[in-house]
N, C-alpha and C positions, 0 to 999 in steps of 0.2 A: 503493498499501500504506500509507504513512504516514498518508493520510488516512483509510483506512478505520481503522488504528488508532486513530487521534485519534476517529472517530465513537464507536467502541465503548466508548474512557474518557470520552466525554462522556456518552455513555448510561449507562454505571455509575455514574459519579459520581450523575449525576440521580437515580437510581432509591436510592445508597445514601442523598444527600439527604431524596429524598420518606419514604424509610422511617424516617430520623431523626426526621424533622419528627411523622410521626402516632404513630410511638413514646412522645414525649417529654410525652405527655398520654393519659389515659382519657377524657378527657371529649369529645366528639363535636367540638362544634361548634369549640371553640380548636385540635384537630389539623388541621380540614378549613381551618382559616384559615391556618397553618403550612405547611398542605402547599401554598394555593393561593400564599402569597409566598414559597415556594422553588420553583415552575414557572415564576411570570411573574417575571422577563421570560426564564429561561434557556428555556423549549420554548414560551411563549404571549407575546402581547402583555396578554391578561386571560383568563378563565378562571370558570368557575362550578361549582360542585357541588349537585344537587338530591338531597333524598333522599325516600323513600316512610318517612311515618310509620306509627302502629300504624293506624290506621283507613284506610290505603291512599292518602291525601292525598297530593299531591306538594309539597314545601315549598324552596325554594331556601333554601340553608341560608349561602352566601357567596358574593359575586361580589369578583375580586380585579382589579385594572387597574394597568400598570406605571406611568402616570399618575394617582397618587394623588387629583388635584382632577377629576377625570373621574366622580368616586365621590362621591354623597353617601351618608353612612350609613346602611343600610339601605333605602336607597331601592328597589332592587333585589331585595331581598329577603323572603322569606315565603310564605306558603301561594300556591299556583300555582293557575289553572282546573284541572277534572278531564280526566283523562290520556285517559277511556275513549272511542276512535273519532276521538283526534285525529290530524291528518294532521303535528303536529309533531315534527322529529326526537327530540327527546327521549323523545317516546311511543313512536314506533316501535325506541328502542334499551332502553326499561323493557319494551318487550314481547319483550327478546331479540337484537334486530340490533345488529351494530356489532362493532367501532368502525365508527363513520359518519364518510365524508368530503364537506364540502360547500366547493362550490368556486363555487357561484352563488346569491344572498339575493335570495327574492322581496319587494318591498315589503310594509310593516304591510297597506294598503289591501288585498293579495289573499289576505288570510288567509280560514281557512275555519271555522277554529274557536276561541274564546276561547284555549286553550293556546298554538295557533300563532299569534296575534294576537302573547300576549305576547312568545314567542319572536323571532317578526320585530321586534317592537319594539328588543328588546334587540340584538340584530345592527344594526340600524339606527342606535341612539343610540351604544352603545358601537363601533361599524363595525368589520366583518369583511369579511377578504379571502380567507380561508382557513377551517373548522374543523375539529376532530373531536372525536366524541360518543361516548362510548362507556358501554355500561352498568357499573356497579358489584356484582359477581356475589359470592354467598358462601355454603356449604352448600346449590346448584342452585337460589339464590333472586337475583332481581336486587333490591337495595335503593335503586338511584338510577341517578344518570348523573353524568359529570362532561363539562362542553364546553370544549375548549382553542381560543382563536382568535389567530390572526396578523391582522394591523389590514392589513399591506402586502404589494406582491408580491415585494417584495427577500428576504423571507424565510420565503414560503409552507410551511404545512404539506401533505404529500402521501404516497401510497402507502408511502413508505418509511418514515414515521414511525408507521404504526397499527400496529405488533409492539410496540413500545417502550410506546404509549399502552394499548395489552393489556396489557400487564403491570404498567403503572404502575396502570392501573382495577382489575385483581385485589388488588393491594396494599390498594387503599384499601377496598375492598368487604370486605376481611379486617377491616382495622383498623375499619371502623364497626361489622363484625357482633362484636369481640369488647367492641367500648366498650359496645356494646347487653348483649351477656354481661354486662360488669361492672356495668352501672345496674339491671338485675335480679336479679343475685345480691346489691348492695347492698341492693337494696329487700327481697330476700327476708330476709337477714340481721337487717335491720334489724327486720321483721316479725316474724321470730323471737327477737330480743333480747327486744322490746316485749311478748310474749305472755308471756314466764317472769317479767315483772316485776310486782307485785302493785296491786290496788287499796288506796287508803291508807284509813284510818278516816274516818269523815265526822263525828261529833257531836262535843260538849263545849266546853271552854273551851279548849284548846289548838288553835293552827289550823297544818296541815302542806300542804308543797306539796314536790312531786319531781319531777325530770328526767331523761331520759337522751337523749343524741343520741350517733349510731352516729359512727364517723369516717369523712370526707368522703374523705379520701385512700385507702382502702382496703375493699374488699368486704368483708373478714373479720370475722365477728361476735366480741366481745370477750367478757371475763369478769366488766363491769361489773355491778354489782345494789345494788339500795337495798331497804330493806322497812321496814316499819311495821305494828304491831299492836297490840293492846289486852291487856294479861294480866288473870289473875279478880282482882289484888288491887290494881287499879286503875291500875298505871303504862302507861305506853306506851312498848313498845320499840323503839328505831330502829336500824339496822343499814345500813351501807354497807361496801361490802367489792369487792375487784377479786383474779378468780383469773387467775393466772400466763398467758400465752397469746394468744393470735389468731385461733383458729378453732372449728369446730363443737363439738369435743369441751371446749374451755374454757367455751364457753357451757354446754353441757350438763351439765359438772362445776358451774357456776355456779346453774344449778338444784340440785342436788343436796344442793351445801352449803346453800344457802339453808333449802331443806326442813328438814336434818339442825338447824341452828341454830333454826329455827321449833321442831322438836321437842323438841329438849333444854331451849328457853328457857321453853315451857310446862309442861314436866313438873317442871324442876326450879327450887324458888325459890331459886335461889342468888345471890350478887353476880356482876357482869360477869365479871369475872378469869375465878372459875370456870368461869361456861358457855364462854367462850372456851378455856380450857384442858379442856374437855369436848369441844369440836369439834375442836380441835387432834389429842386423843387418836383421833377417829373417823378425822378424816382418814390418821393414821398406818399405820391399818389398811387402811380401803377405798380410799385415794386416796396409797398411799407413796409416791409421788416428784412430787406435786402441791403447790407452795405457792399461797399467797394472803393478802392484807392484808386487815384488816377492824377495825371498829368494831363495838363492842355496846354500848346505851346505855338508860338508863331514863330516861325523864323523867317525876316523882312528887313529888307535895305531900306530906312526911310529916305535918305539920300541918296541920289545913283552913283556919287563918289565917295559915298560913306561906307563906315563900317559892316557887318550884316550886325543884328541884334536878334535877342531872344527874350521876347513878351510870353511869360509864362505863369501861370500859376499850379500849386501843389495841393492836394487833396489826401492827406495822411500816405503820400509816398513815397519810399525813397527818393533820397535829392537827384535831380538831373546830374552828372560829371561831365564838367567838360576840361579838354586835354589839350593842349597847347603842341606843335607840330615840335617845340623842343624839347619834350616829355611833361612838362608843367603839369598837375593838376589838381583841380578843387572842384568841391561840391558847390551847385550854385543854392544857398540855402533860404532865399529869398519867396515870398509868393504862398507861405503856407498857412494852411488850415487842415482842421480835423477829417477823417473820412467823409464820403457823403455816404449820405441814407440814418446821419445819428440826429442831425438839427435842422430842420429846415429853416431855422433863422441864423444859421452860422454866416460868421462874415467871411467871404471869401476873395481874400486879398491878391492881388498879383506884383511881379517885379519885372524889371527889366537888368541884363546883362548883355554887354558888347561879347560879339563871337569875334576871336584874332583871326586874322588870316591862317589857311591853310587848319585853322585847330579842327577836332574833332568833339561834339557832342554826344553823349551817349544816353537816351534813358533808358531802364529795366525795370524788369520787376525783380520781387527779395526772393524768389530762388536761384539769383543769382550769387546772392552773398550771404544768405542766411544759413546755418548750420544747424543742428542739434545742438551738438556738444559744442560750440563757443558763444561768448558775447557776438553780436554785429557788430561792434568795432572792428573787431579782427577780420571780418567780411569785407567790410569796406575798405580797411587799409590792403587788403590782398588784391583788391578789385584797382585799387589807384595804381598799384605797384605792376599788375599786368598791363594794364592801359597807358602806363608811361613805357612801357618797353614796345608797346606797338604803335609809338604815336606816329608814325612815319611810315607804315605798313599798307598797302591797300586797304579800302575800307571793309570790302568782303574780307579779307584777311584778319584785320580788327575784330570782327566780328567771331569768326568762326575760331580762331587763338582763345578769344575771352568763353566761349562757352567751352571748350576743348579742357583750358583751365583752370576753369571757377564751377561748370554746372556738372560735378561731379557724384557728387550725394544721390542724385537721382530719385528725393523725396519730393519733391515739386516740380512742376512746369517752371519754365523761363520763357521770358518774351521779352525782346531787345529791340532798340532801332539806336540808328547813330546816323548822322549827318556829319559831312565834312563841307566846310565853307571854303570857299577862292578868297584871294588875293581882291580887295575894293578895285572894280575898275570903271569905265565910264559907260550907263548902260539902262535900261527901265530896271526898277525896284522889283526884280521879280525873282523868288523863291521856288527853283523847280529842281527837279533830281534828276539824275543820270543812273 
């Protein structure tokens, strides 16, 4: 009886550890590698997991051995030969058989097809005394197979272990299916988010570039957005905003806020603070419980031979960063007020700053600078340091390198828009983009 109790406890512990390994990440390959290192050597001396890809091809995702020296990284992994009509045990499992217990192994020279040959070669090179191969099922589909192998007769796999492996394979199949659903949802969310973002103006002496990067660590859409458009009087309107929340509703609200702000800005020839005040009033009427941060700015040249100027208002949003061609940086801290959606009577001031020739102005959302494990000042200092080093890079490179260097946590969406102004020159006071 004690032996049966201990067996049951060992089985439960193994399943719990496997579940924890699979639940520790939504990345398919990472989760399977952690799983295999849990099963080896607890249940097997070595194991492998093969998955079908979107095109129906079988790919070996991971091979793990209790003796790490027996493996060269990636040697046995990768795309496998076709499964159709194969005599390999993995092909039989993919057709729904199993768990399959193997106690005898043919030499590789007896293989009858390419996949069978790869299977027998692996058993021969890695050594196999007994093996169990089980299909990974989810939603009435077979997604792949798991192979568990013992290399000596002292701890052989037998009929008693088949129910455990079947339970384990079921859990693995569900985890793989969840990972793929997450991947599909993440990319669908990102496509949705990008479809809501505008095209930038494409002509004139002011250069514009923008980027959006969805959160890597979550499949939820967010409320980050940027915008830029030309006004009739010749100024270029720049907008960066972040609607509170990370769900489909936030993304839809973001799109509606963007369109409202566009309409107000085009209809009302008013200072940025007044424009944000009107957006705030509309927010309280149409979305009474919604909050958002936003910057509304105008890049303009009041005098044909004068400098470019930035006329802007900031509602609870991170301050714009100005970077000169010489690498000097400073945050523009004027025109600040609380976020929108809190107090409809809040005064919305605005401010004006000169944009030096060949300087770069950056508007961004907090995902670029915030990290959960540090104070915000450190993220802002890191942004200044990176931006200074990129001051003379092409604007597209400037944006790409900021994302690569700073948006690494993957826990929040990031939107940014950058503008670079040329040296003063005679001509119409028009700010456009190229």
